[in-house]
Backbone as a ProteinNet text record, in pm:
[ID]
protein_1_A
[PRIMARY]
XXXXXXXXXXXXXXXXXXXXXXXXXXXXXXXXXXXXXXXXXXXXXXXXXXXXXXXXXXXXXXXXXXXXXXXXXXXXXXXXXXXXXXXXXXXXXXXXXXXXXXXXXXXXXXXXXXXXXXXXXXXXXXXXXXXXXXXXXXXXXXXXXXXXXXXXXXXXXXXXXXXXXXXXXXXXXXXXXXXXXXXXXXXXXXXXXXXXXXXXXXXXXXXXXXXXXXXXXXXXXXXXXXXXXXXXXXXXXXXXXXXXXXXXXXXXXXXXXXXXXXXXXXXXXXXXXXXXXXXXXXXXXXX
[TERTIARY]
3892.5	4005.8	4083.6	4041.3	4084.9	4140.7	4103.2	4136.5	4259.2	4291.7	4400.8	4512.4	4460.3	4574.1	4657.5	4544.7	4626.4	4717.7	4645.2	4752.6	4898.2	4859.1	4995.7	5103.3	5034	5157	5180.7	5088.7	5129.7	5258	5218.6	5342.7	5431.6	5443.6	5566.9	5622.9	5546.1	5612.7	5734	5651	5710.8	5837.5	5794.6	5932.2	6041.6	6033.1	6095.5	6211.7	6107	6122.8	6242	6184.1	6280.9	6403	6419.2	6548.8	6627.9	6571.2	6640.9	6685	6586.5	6666.7	6795.4	6791.4	6889.2	7037.3	7003.3	7093.8	7162.1	7069.3	7127	7217.1	7171.3	7222.4	7357.8	7374.8	7515.6	7593.9	7555.5	7603.5	7714.3	7606.7	7652.9	7792.6	7728.4	7826.6	7962.5	7938.8	8093.2	8217.7	8339.9	8464	8475.4	8550	8608.2	8721.9	8782.5	8953.8	8991.5	8885.2	8894.1	8868.4	8963.5	8872.8	8828.5	8694.5	8649.5	8649.8	8696	8651.6	8583.2	8459.6	8394.3	8373.9	8455.1	8433.8	8322.6	8201.3	8081.6	8052.8	7961	7902.8	7809.8	7822.6	7701.5	7724.8	7748	7789.9	7894.1	7885.3	8005.1	8010.8	8110.3	8132.4	8182	8192.8	8296.5	8168.3	8170.8	8105.6	8184	8254.7	8334.5	8326	8270.9	8251.8	8325.5	8374.5	8486.6	8402.4	8511.2	8434.9	8569.7	8557.3	8701	8651.9	8741.9	8681.8	8640.9	8647.1	8568.9	8394.4	8391.4	8268	8274.4	8407.4	8412.2	8379.4	8259.9	8225.4	8234.8	8278.2	8314.2	8257.9	8196.8	8174.4	8240.6	8344	8385.5	8334.1	8268.1	8181.4	8069.7	7965.7	7812.6	7786.5	7803.6	7788.3	7725.2	7660.5	7599	7446.9	7366.6	7230.3	7185.6	7117.2	7051.5	7077.9	7132.5	7140.2	7282.7	7317	7422.4	7310.8	7206.1	7117	7100	7073.4	7058.5	7170.2	7302.3	7382.7	7447.5	7420.8	7442.3	7309.8	7230.8	7127.8	7183.5	7276.9	7319.4	7519	7546.8	7642.3	7613.4	7508.7	7465.9	7387.6	7386	7266.2	7125.6	7042.8	6868	6896.3	6947.6	6903.1	6966.7	7086.8	7201.3	7167.8	7175.6	7138.9	7224.2	7368.9	7445.5	7561.3	7663.7	7766.8	7927.4	7974.3	8072	8116.6	8164.9	8264.5	8210	8159.6	8130.7	8245.6	8306.9	8439.9	8364.5	8364.1	8327.9	8484.8	8531.6	8660	8672.5	8584	8551.3	8425.5	8377.2	8219	8149.7	8219.7	8111.4	8042.9	7920.5	7812.6	7852.9	7916.1	7885.2	8030.2	7996.2	8074	8003.4	7899.4	7816.4	7670.3	7602.5	7511.6	7393.9	7501.2	7454.6	7434.1	7552.2	7537.4	7443.4	7331.1	7240.2	7095.5	7104.9	7003.6	7066.5	7215.3	7292.9	7281.5	7253.2	7257.3	7096.4	7018.6	6889.2	6843.9	6891.8	6832	6933.4	7053.3	7119.1	7210.5	7215.9	7299.1	7428.3	7473.3	7649.9	7678.9	7811.6	7875.2	7980	8010.3	8103.9	8157.4	8163.6	8214.4	8312.3	8396.6	8526.2	8511.4	8529.8	8555.6	8635.5	8682.7	8784	8731.4	8583.4	8554.2	8576.5	8571.7	8646.9	8498.7	8488.2	8440.6	8369.2	8264.4	8150.4	7964.7	7966.8	7818.5	7672.7	7743.6	7652	7523.8	7385.6	7284	7296.5	7355.4	7366.8	7459.7	7580.3	7685.2	7612.9	7547.3	7456.2	7397.2	7291.8	7246.6	7240	7359	7488.2	7479.7	7551.9	7622.3	7487.7	7394.1	7263.1	7214.1	7212.1	7158.5	7272.2	7384.8	7488.9	7461.1	7425.7	7372.7	7301.1	7181.1	7058.5	7039.1	7067.4	7134.9	7211	7332.7	7419	7504.9	7511.7	7634.1	7790.5	7850.2	7978.9	8063.6	8185.9	8284.8	8389.3	8473.9	8612.9	8660.6	8753	8788.8	8938	8990.8	9095.9	9180.1	9315.3	9430.7	9554.3	9644.1	9742.8	9793.9	9841.4	9882.8	9796.6	9652.5	9569.4	9568	9545.3	9542.9	9403	9315.6	9190.5	9226.9	9216.8	9262.5	9085.4	9106.3	9004.6	9006	9109.1	9115.7	9253.8	9292.1	9442	9541.1	9515.2	9561.5	9531.2	9414.5	9398.2	9382.2	9445.7	9436.5	9392.8	9369.7	9331	9422.1	9447.6	9575.5	9587.9	9526.3	9485.4	9639.5	9696.3	9755.6	9727.3	9638.1	9592	9478.1	9438.3	9512.6	9640.8	9728.7	9829.6	9799.6	9674.8	9635.7	9458.1	9460.3	9289.4	9213.7	9125.4	9066.4	8970.7	8902.1	8808.2	8763.6	8657.4	8585.3	8699.2	8780.3	8858.4	8798.5	8786.6	8749.9	8869.3	8840.1	8944.9	8921.3	8989.9	8966	8950.9	9001.3	9009.4	8967.6	8882.7	8798.7	8881.3	8926.1	8945.6	9058.7	9144.5	9305	9261.6	9162.4	9136.9	9101.4	9104.7	9022.1	9150.4	9086	9078.2	9185.9	9291.9	9354.1	9426.9	9360	9395.1	9438.6	9531.9	9573.5	9537.4	9462.8	9419.2	9507.2	9576.3	9622.6	9585.6	9576.7	9524.4	9609.9	9706.1	9854.5	9930.7	9971	10041.1	10030.9	9872.9	9830	9785.3	9767.6	9706.2	9678.1	9539.8	9464.5	9497.7	9510.5	9538.2	9410	9333.7	9187.9	9233.2	9151.7	9265.4	9171.6	9003.8	8921.9	8940.7	8916.8	8937.3	9104.4	9216.7	9304.1	9402.1	9411.9	9510.1	9648	9701	9829.1	9903.4	9861.4	9902.8	9921.5	9832.5	9818.8	9897.1	9898.5	9973.5	10143.1	10201.2	10324.6	10336.3	10249.9	10242.3	10276.4	10259.2	10290.1	10384.7	10438.2	10577.3	10691.9	10647.1	10736.1	10744.2	10654.8	10676.1	10711.3	10775.6	10795.2	10687.4	10620	10466.9	10482.3	10492.1	10497	10314.7	10369	10272.9	10248.9	10321.1	10330.9	10186.7	10134.7	10021	9988.7	9934.7	9921.1	9760.8	9651.3	9559.6	9591.9	9544.7	9525.9	9384.6	9283.8	9189.2	9225.4	9233.4	9251.5	9190	9276.8	9258.7	9142.2	8990.1	8945.3	8910.8	8847.7	8802	8877	9023.5	9076	9125.3	9103.7	9133	9251.2	9295.8	9444.8	9504.5	9439.7	9505.1	9565.9	9537.9	9572.7	9644.2	9704	9840.4	9939.3	10014.7	10139.9	10249.1	10331.7	10377	10501.2	10520	10583.8	10516.5	10404.2	10300.1	10272.2	10253.5	10199.4	10336.3	10444.5	10584.3	10627.9	10533.5	10570.3	10471.4	10333.9	10261	10298.2	10347.6	10345.2	10255.8	10153.5	10047.1	10010.4	9992.9	9969.9	9812.2	9708.7	9610.5	9551.6	9484.1	9449.7	9286.7	9217.1	9044.7	9019.3	8930	8870	8720.8	8689.3	8542.6	8484.8	8363.5	8381.1	8245.3	8119.8	8038.4	8023.3	7993.1	7965.5	7937.8	7998.9	8003.3	7978.2	8019.4	8002.2	8075.6	8033.9	8029.8	8203.9	8223.9	8414	8471.9	8456.6	8545.4	8655.9	8600.9	8656	8644.2	8769.1	8918.8	8949.8	9085.9	9124.5	9270.3	9261	9344.9	9488	9538	9664.2	9690.3	9573.2	9566.8	9621.8	9521	9509.6	9706	9691.4	9863.3	9987.8	9969.4	10037	10023.7	9911	9881.1	9909.6	9869.9	9920.5	10083.7	10142.9	10321.7	10359.4	10332.6	10319.5	10343.2	10320.5	10250	10128.8	10042	9907	9807.4	9749.3	9626.3	9513.8	9430.1	9319.2	9207.5	9101.6	8949.2	8878.1	8745.2	8723.1	8527.9	8469.6	8366.5	8214	8302.1	8209.3	8166.7	8294.5	8351.1	8279.3	8369.2	8353.5	8197.1	8147.2	8048.2	8115.6	8060.6	8090.8	8221.2	8326.4	8488.5	8483.8	8467	8541.7	8672.3	8708.5	8851.4	8861.3	8932.4	8915.2	9095.4	9093.8	9238.6	9251.3	9326.1	9353.7	9422.6	9508.7	9642.3	9758	9769.9	9870.4	9869.7	9779.4	9715.5	9597.6	9583.6	9491	9391.2	9269.2	9162.1	9078.7	9065.5	8972.9	8861.9	8751.8	8644.1	8565.8	8514.2	8459.7	8522.3
11242.9	11169.7	11169	11248.4	11281.2	11410.3	11510.2	11666.1	11617.3	11539.4	11536.7	11455.7	11380.7	11294.8	11394.4	11510.2	11625.9	11713.3	11749.1	11794.8	11783.6	11603.9	11584.2	11583.5	11574	11546.3	11692.8	11784.6	11967.4	11990.3	11910.5	11967	11896.6	11780.8	11682.7	11737.7	11801.7	11871.2	12011.8	12050.4	12189.1	12180.4	12090.7	11993	11977.2	11927.2	11890	12020.8	12073.3	12195.6	12268.3	12305.3	12355.3	12307.8	12137.9	12081.8	12143.6	12116.7	12141.5	12262.5	12375.7	12531.5	12530.9	12450.3	12469.5	12398.3	12314.9	12275	12316.2	12378.5	12461	12586.8	12616.2	12735.6	12707.7	12551.9	12488.3	12492.3	12423.6	12401.4	12540.2	12617.5	12782.1	12849.2	12838.1	12907.7	12836.6	12748	12637.5	12703.7	12682.6	12764.3	12673.8	12766.4	12692.2	12764	12691.7	12760.7	12861	12954	13040.5	13178.8	13244.6	13420.9	13412.5	13485.4	13539.5	13653	13741.3	13890.7	13917.6	13982	13956.5	14123.8	14195.5	14318.4	14306.6	14370.6	14355.2	14435.1	14392.6	14455	14543.2	14652.6	14743.6	14908.3	14881.2	15022.7	15098	15218.1	15327.3	15351.9	15263.6	15288.5	15155.3	15144.8	15041.2	14983.6	14868.4	14788.5	14666.4	14605.2	14516.8	14412.5	14298.3	14225.5	14093.1	14137.8	14034.7	13925.6	13840.4	13748.1	13661.8	13620.5	13582.6	13404.7	13330.2	13164.4	13158.9	13278.4	13236.1	13323.2	13393.9	13453.7	13578.9	13679.1	13836.2	13861	13949.3	14036.9	14162.4	14191	14364.6	14389.8	14501.7	14608.7	14707.7	14727.2	14847.9	14879.1	15017.5	15135.6	15067.6	15124.8	15044.9	15069.2	15138.5	15206.6	15288.8	15354.6	15458.9	15457.1	15309.6	15291.5	15198.9	15143.9	15001.4	14881.4	14877.1	14756.2	14685.3	14735.6	14654.1	14555.9	14594	14492.3	14394.1	14377.3	14268.9	14147.3	14220.2	14143.9	14098.3	14158.1	14118.8	14003.4	14009.3	13898.1	13786.9	13778	13635.9	13640.1	13730.3	13711.4	13622	13693.1	13669.1	13546.9	13453.8	13340.6	13425.2	13397.3	13445.5	13508.1	13391.5	13449.6	13557.9	13597.5	13686.6	13823.3	13882.2	14036.5	14134.5	14083.9	14208.3	14176.4	14324.8	14281.5	14318.4	14261	14300.2	14470.2	14501.6	14649.9	14730	14826.8	14863.4	15033.2	15009.7	15116.1	15177.3	15338.6	15426.4	15468.8	15430	15502.6	15645	15706.6	15846.2	15873.9	15995.9	16028.3	16083.2	16050.8	16063.1	15994.7	16021.3	15939.2	15774.2	15794.6	15688.1	15532.8	15578.3	15515.8	15516.8	15626.7	15615.8	15577.1	15616.3	15645.5	15473	15376.8	15235.7	15185.6	15296.7	15249.7	15303	15394.8	15429.3	15299.9	15234	15136.6	15054.9	15047.8	14891.7	14935.3	15078.6	15095	15062.6	15076.8	15090.8	14918.5	14865.1	14667.6	14588.7	14661.7	14570.8	14592.1	14521.2	14554.2	14572.6	14657.3	14709.3	14716.7	14640.8	14656	14765.4	14800.8	14938.2	14990.1	15107.4	15174.5	15254.4	15211.7	15300	15406.3	15515.5	15647.6	15743.9	15837.4	15953.1	16077.1	16047.9	16194.6	16312.6	16286.8	16441.7	16526.4	16642	16704	16723.1	16682.7	16701.6	16755.3	16808.9	16824	16811.9	16718.5	16605	16541.5	16548.6	16518.4	16360.2	16266	16128.1	16093.6	16172.7	16180.3	16232.8	16296.5	16424.1	16280.2	16197	16117.6	15982.2	15919.3	15850.4	15889.4	15977	16050.9	16041.4	16101.3	16087.4	15951	15893.7	15717.3	15688.9	15687.5	15653.4	15676.2	15842.8	15888.2	15835.4	15825.7	15825.1	15639.6	15540.8	15434.2	15401.9	15500.2	15490.5	15397.3	15358.8	15296.6	15306.4	15240	15257.5	15287.4	15389	15418.4	15489	15445.6	15488.5	15558.5	15635.7	15736.3	15694.6	15660.5	15565.8	15677	15623.9	15651.6	15549.7	15615.4	15521.7	15461.1	15321.4	15261.9	15186.6	15218.7	15109.6	14933.1	14851.1	14731.3	14675.6	14595	14544.7	14427.2	14341.9	14192.6	14115.1	14017.7	13948.3	13836.5	13779	13630.8	13607.6	13479.3	13438.2	13453.8	13463.3	13473.6	13588.2	13649.7	13748.1	13907.8	13989.4	14107.2	14253	14335.9	14456	14552.5	14594.3	14728.9	14865	14950.2	15073.1	15146.5	15177.4	15251.4	15410.9	15469.6	15604.6	15613.3	15714.6	15866.3	15874.4	15965.6	15970.2	16060.1	16093	16228.6	16169.1	16237.1	16274.2	16364.3	16347.8	16413.9	16501.1	16463.1	16484.5	16656.5	16678.5	16785.9	16875.1	16852.5	16886.6	16892.2	17031.3	17024.7	17013.2	16897.2	16866.3	16883.3	16954.9	16960	16840.8	16762.8	16623	16520.1	16512.8	16368.6	16245	16238.2	16096.8	16084.8	16179.4	16170.6	16207.7	16186.5	16111.9	15965.9	15876	15773.5	15672.7	15620.1	15485.9	15403	15401.6	15248.7	15171.5	15053.4	14940.8	14833	14738.6	14615.6	14544	14404.8	14307.1	14161	14114.4	14031	13861.5	13783.7	13641.8	13522.7	13509.1	13432.6	13461.6	13416.9	13440.3	13508.1	13580.7	13612.5	13752.8	13863.6	13974.8	14039.1	14143.7	14229.5	14405	14460.3	14572.6	14680.6	14767.6	14820.5	14949.8	15069	15186.5	15303.5	15235.2	15335.4	15426.1	15550.7	15642.7	15735	15642.8	15707.3	15733.1	15893.2	15890	15939	15962.3	15951.9	16049.4	16150.3	16239.6	16142.2	16043.9	15967	15867.7	15810.5	15688.9	15739.4	15839.5	15886.8	15936.8	16004.3	16009.6	15911.5	15753	15655	15582.8	15608.8	15543.9	15680.6	15769.8	15867.5	15828.5	15801.1	15747.8	15596	15540.5	15415.7	15307.9	15309	15247.4	15123.5	15001.6	14849.8	14827.9	14806.1	14815.2	14647.8	14591.4	14478.8	14368.6	14361.8	14258.6	14179.6	14073.3	13991.3	14012	14099.2	14149.3	14308.8	14362.4	14503.6	14562.9	14613.8	14678.9	14826.2	14822.8	14954.3	15082.1	15130.2	15302.1	15352.7	15459.7	15517.2	15453.3	15356.3	15259.5	15230.5	15252	15252.8	15411.6	15500.9	15643.7	15646	15768.1	15798.2	15825.8	15891	15991.5	15891.6	15759.4	15656.8	15561.2	15429.6	15341.7	15405.4	15479.3	15542.3	15419.5	15419.7	15346.2	15257.1	15365.9	15342.6	15281.2	15358.5	15293.6	15104.5	15085.7	14964	14861.6	14929.9	14823.5	14795.9	14928.2	14898.8	14754	14756.4	14680.2	14520.2	14555.4	14432.8	14354.2	14349.2	14260.9	14142.8	14045.9	13971.4	13937.5	13978.2	14016.9	14209.6	14270.4	14425.1	14374.8	14431.1	14411.9	14583.7	14589.2	14741.7	14711.2	14848.7	14828.1	14973.4	14913.5	15004.4	14985.5	15092.1	15070.7	15028	14951.7	14940.1	15064.5	15120.6	15229	15382.3	15389.4	15471	15581.9	15733.6	15837.2	15885.7	15828.9	15919	15805.2	15713.5	15669.4	15558.6	15514.8	15441.5	15292.2	15200.9	15236.3	15317.4	15389.3	15445.5	15346.6	15396.4	15286.8	15349.1	15426.1	15446	15343.6	15369	15275	15118.2	15077.7	14962	14872.1	15014.6	14975.7	14976.9	15058.4	15015.4	14933	14847	14751.7	14627.3	14619.6	14506.7	14502.7	14604.3	14640.4	14579.4	14581.4	14488	14352.3	14303.6	14178.6	14138.3	14242.3	14213.7	14193.7	14093.7	14013.6	14075.5	14116.1	14249.5	14170.6	14187.1	14180.4	14295.4	14294.8	14418.2	14374.3	14450.9	14435	14470.3	14589.3	14569.6	14482.1	14383	14323.7	14139.6	14136.5	13994.6	13964.2	14117.2	14145.5	14086.9	14016.7	14008.8	13891.1	13990.8	13909.3	13874.7	13711.1	13662.7	13593.6	13623.1	13573.3	13507.2	13414.6	13303.3	13257.3	13290.8	13284.4	13123.7	13078.9	12926.5	12983.7	13095.9	13132.1	13125.3	13054.5	13058	13044.7	13056	13041.3	13182.5	13252.2	13340.9	13269.3	13221.6	13230.4	13231.9	13351.6	13382.6	13348.8	13287.4	13168.3	13248.4	13324.4	13337.4	13355.2
6928.6	6937.1	6799.1	6712.3	6593.1	6592.9	6676	6645.7	6762.3	6865	7003.5	6876.1	6788.1	6724.8	6633	6587.7	6489.7	6568.8	6687.8	6760.3	6832.4	6830.4	6896.7	6770.2	6674.2	6508.8	6496.4	6560.8	6526	6642.9	6769	6870.8	6804.4	6773.8	6709.7	6628	6539.2	6370.6	6461	6552.1	6590.9	6635.1	6796.2	6834.8	6711.6	6647.3	6534.4	6472.1	6431.2	6347.4	6450.5	6545.1	6651.4	6701.5	6692.5	6729.1	6576.5	6456.4	6374	6327.3	6420.7	6412.2	6451.3	6598.8	6725.3	6624.4	6572.1	6540.1	6395.6	6332.6	6253.6	6296.3	6383.6	6454.1	6532.2	6572.9	6632.6	6538.3	6413.2	6322.7	6262	6235.5	6214.4	6265.1	6402.7	6505.7	6556.7	6474.4	6501.3	6430.4	6506.6	6438.8	6274.1	6226.6	6089.2	6113.5	6018.5	5986.7	5927	5862	5753.4	5772.2	5737.9	5754.9	5649.5	5628.9	5510.8	5513.8	5392	5364.5	5247.9	5222.5	5119.7	5070.6	4970.9	4903.1	4843.8	4867	4783.5	4711	4620.5	4486.1	4512.1	4531.9	4612.9	4530.6	4401.3	4341.9	4328.2	4305.7	4363.1	4511.4	4540.7	4713.8	4745.1	4894.7	4936.9	5054.6	5089.9	5180.9	5174.4	5242.9	5325.2	5449.2	5420.7	5550.7	5558.9	5715.2	5784.2	5866	5873.3	5996.2	5998.9	6083.8	6189.4	6181.8	6185.1	6256.2	6377.6	6427.8	6559.9	6537.5	6436.5	6382.1	6487.7	6449.5	6526	6413.5	6359.9	6216	6221.2	6130.8	6083.8	5962.7	5984.8	5827	5849.6	5717.8	5682.6	5583.1	5630.4	5541.6	5482.1	5446.9	5418.4	5251.8	5144.5	5036.8	5043.8	4902.9	4893.6	4914	4945.9	4979.3	5082.3	5074.4	5175.2	5138.7	4970	4935.5	5004.2	5098.9	5209.9	5256.9	5291.5	5390.9	5335.5	5202.2	5115.3	5127.8	5119.5	5093.7	5272	5360.9	5485.6	5536.2	5466.8	5483.1	5421.4	5342.2	5262.9	5376.6	5393.6	5481.1	5630.2	5683.9	5836.5	5810.1	5898.2	5934.4	5970.1	5946.8	5992.8	6044.7	6193.7	6349.7	6392.3	6306.2	6383.2	6336.9	6402.7	6357.8	6446	6457.8	6522.5	6444.6	6475.3	6405.7	6553.4	6529.2	6679.7	6655.7	6492.5	6470.5	6328.1	6330.1	6251.3	6230.1	6089.8	6053.8	5965.8	6014.7	5889.6	5798.7	5706.4	5679.9	5662	5591	5613	5561.4	5585.1	5562.6	5461.9	5337	5189.5	5174.5	5104.6	5125.8	5061.2	4948.1	4894.7	5023.9	5107.6	5254.2	5355.8	5408.4	5525.3	5504.2	5365.8	5380.5	5371.6	5357.6	5379.3	5505.3	5590.3	5736.8	5784.2	5753.5	5857.2	5889.9	5794.9	5776.7	5884.1	5839.3	5890.7	6085.6	6095.8	6230.5	6331.9	6228	6253.3	6259.8	6205	6165.8	6227.3	6294.5	6337.7	6473.4	6553.3	6705.8	6682.6	6677.4	6648.7	6771.6	6808.1	6930.2	6973.4	6870.6	6847.4	6706.8	6709.1	6604.7	6626.7	6515.5	6478.7	6366.6	6389.3	6283.2	6335.6	6231.7	6295	6339.7	6343.6	6413.2	6310.3	6199.6	6130.3	6127.6	6079.6	6070	5941.1	5901	5775.7	5806.2	5732.5	5765.6	5649	5558.9	5501.1	5574.6	5514.2	5575.9	5607.6	5523	5577.5	5676.8	5694	5829.8	5873.9	5929.2	6053.1	6111.5	6012.3	6081.7	6111.2	6059.4	6141.4	6248	6272.1	6425.1	6496.7	6434.3	6549.5	6592.3	6507.6	6523.1	6643.4	6650.9	6755.7	6864.5	6860.6	6988.7	7051.4	6977.5	7040	7129.6	7013.9	7050.2	7145.5	7184	7259.6	7222.9	7121.4	7035.1	7111.1	7166.8	7166.2	7078.1	7084.1	6966.5	7025.7	6920.4	6943.3	6792.3	6860.7	6779.1	6693.9	6548	6526.9	6476.7	6558.5	6549.4	6527.7	6423.3	6429.5	6545.5	6535	6681.7	6718	6739.5	6802.2	6706.8	6820.4	6833	6836.1	6758	6788.9	6777.4	6899.9	6903.5	6823.4	6770	6720.7	6792.4	6788.4	6809	6873.7	6882.1	6897.8	6824.5	6644.4	6580.8	6463.9	6523.6	6402.5	6467.1	6426	6494.1	6330.2	6397.2	6335.1	6376.8	6306.8	6312.6	6239.3	6353.6	6273.3	6200.6	6095.3	6041.9	6014.8	6009.8	5985.5	6002.4	6075.6	6079.1	6206.1	6174.2	6252	6362.1	6353.2	6439.1	6500.8	6605.4	6651	6568.6	6496.3	6371.2	6425.5	6551.9	6635.7	6582.4	6490.6	6494.2	6378.4	6368	6265.3	6113.3	6062.7	5875.5	5796	5708.9	5622.2	5469.6	5432.6	5286	5193	5208.6	5141.5	5167.7	5233.4	5325.5	5284.7	5157.4	5115.1	5180.1	5229.8	5281	5463.2	5506.5	5647.6	5669.6	5529.7	5530.8	5666.3	5695	5788.8	5706.6	5731.4	5679.9	5771.4	5749.9	5857.8	5763.5	5870.4	5809.6	5901.5	5833.1	5950.3	5897.5	6014.1	6017.8	6073.4	5999	6024.5	6021.7	6112.3	6128.3	6034.1	5912.2	5849.6	5760.8	5680.1	5601.8	5654.7	5517.9	5592.1	5430.2	5509.1	5378	5445	5358.9	5349.7	5298.9	5407.7	5386.9	5368	5278.2	5240.9	5241.7	5212.6	5220.9	5095.8	5099.8	4959.8	4959.7	4996.9	5050	4923.7	4896.2	4802.2	4788.1	4694.9	4648.2	4797.9	4863.9	4978.8	5105.1	5117.3	5252.9	5210.8	5110.5	5097.4	5111.1	5047.3	5098.7	5228.2	5288.4	5439.2	5486.3	5491.9	5521.3	5495.4	5375.6	5388.3	5431.2	5460.8	5508.3	5657.2	5708.1	5832.9	5868.9	5757.2	5771.5	5830.6	5790.9	5804.6	5738.9	5834.4	5744.1	5672.7	5571.4	5496.8	5389.4	5446.6	5315.4	5318.3	5241.1	5277.1	5152.6	5180.3	5061.4	4963.8	5016.5	4949.2	4987.8	4886.6	4905.4	4819.7	4919.3	4874.1	4820.1	4654.7	4612.3	4667.5	4664.9	4714.2	4636.6	4639.7	4592	4480.5	4482.8	4371.5	4232	4233.9	4132.2	4070.8	4128.8	4078.7	4085.5	3954.3	3884	4036	4164.1	4191.9	4351.2	4322.8	4445.9	4387.6	4479.1	4378.5	4372.5	4416.3	4372.1	4362	4280	4238.6	4378.5	4461.7	4552.4	4689	4691.9	4788.5	4741.7	4613.6	4582.9	4600.9	4576.9	4621.6	4755.3	4822.9	4998.8	5043.8	4973.5	4990.7	4954.1	4791.9	4759.7	4758.8	4715.7	4759.6	4615.1	4639.5	4538.4	4499.5	4510.8	4484.3	4506.7	4413.4	4436.6	4407.5	4542.1	4444.7	4487.4	4367.9	4343.8	4369.2	4441.6	4464.5	4387.3	4282.4	4186.8	4115.8	4075.4	4027.6	3893.7	3782.3	3648.9	3590.2	3492.4	3392.3	3523.6	3621.4	3675.7	3618.2	3670.9	3591	3606.4	3709.1	3747.9	3646.7	3567.4	3491	3555.5	3666.4	3790	3746.5	3738.4	3750.3	3665.1	3677	3552.3	3509.9	3390	3313.2	3362.2	3377.4	3460.3	3604.2	3674.4	3814.3	3757.7	3664.1	3658.3	3575.5	3480.6	3458.8	3553.1	3639.1	3749.4	3851.7	3859.8	3925.3	3862.3	3715.3	3631.3	3650.2	3624.8	3614.5	3727.7	3854.1	3987.7	4008.7	3883.5	3925.1	3963.4	4022.4	4113.9	4053.4	4097.4	3991.5	4047.3	4001.5	4015.8	4016	4089.7	4097.6	4126.5	4052.8	4044.1	4041.9	4143.1	4170.1	4020.6	3951	3852.8	3766.2	3744.2	3698.8	3715.6	3807.1	3927.8	4011.3	4046	4134.7	4275.7	4349.1	4505.4	4486.5	4625.1	4575.1	4694.6	4708.5	4862.6	4848.4	4963.1	4981.6	5082.8	5084.2	5234.4	5290.5	5380.8	5420.2	5548.5	5511.8	5655.1	5733.2	5706.2	5791.8	5723	5599.9	5544.2	5401.7	5368.3	5191.7	5168.6	5083.2	5098.1	4885	4924.2	4767.5	4752.2	4624.4	4594.5	4563.2	4600.3	4608.8	4432.1	4381.3	4299.7	4145
[MASK]
+++++++++++++++++++++++++++++++++++++++++++++++++++++++++++++++++++++++++++++++++++++++++++++++++++++++++++++++++++++++++++++++++++++++++++++++++++++++++++++++++++++++++++++++++++++++++++++++++++++++++++++++++++++++++++++++++++++++++++++++++++++++++++++++++++++++++++++++++++++++++++++++

């Protein structure tokens, strides 16, 4: 009799726990009015997590190692092991290395990358995992629009041509550059684009105006030229750079150009993870 009583309490406790977990899942999946962008502090590299109010989840780049896994563990509820879209801006190790374990651990619905030729081992392994797992992929090119919801879209602005299999001397200037639009607010993501790519966008009269700029190439002096900053005219600039990195990023000259254009600067090496939210009308930095 005592055993049956203990068993009954155990069953009731298990049912209560299951009900609580279901309620947590329902609550977590419920829509909010906010779009969320987190520029993660993952050392010297890029890793940006985006989530729309409808829970469409995007990861742009993965950083130099698997530290992105711990970040995603905080970004996503414990039961969510999927990403709707993974974007590799270009195949340098500080952008692709972390994506290897992301593809191994998460159910990735789609990949967007340039297809540019590069023989570095991490990039080759990443491509092999995509092939072995049969993950759908698309080659990025100007003019593509990814509809995320009724009020959110991702516009691919660069490259201007299909780079599949092409050898390029400066891979930074093959970076996917995309503009995220949520209602009346916007974000510009630049990868490691340098001045040549920035000028190319201007020469093609590409509309760049955005509220938030992910500053190109970790704040290097080879990026963020004056006329590009004026074309974007952001309120906020976010720099992803490792603390005391050996490249000296961000450069004093780039910081000066950003400041002279009245751009509020946030840096992962000083501010840690930088979370920005938008309700479609206003943008706020949470940290």
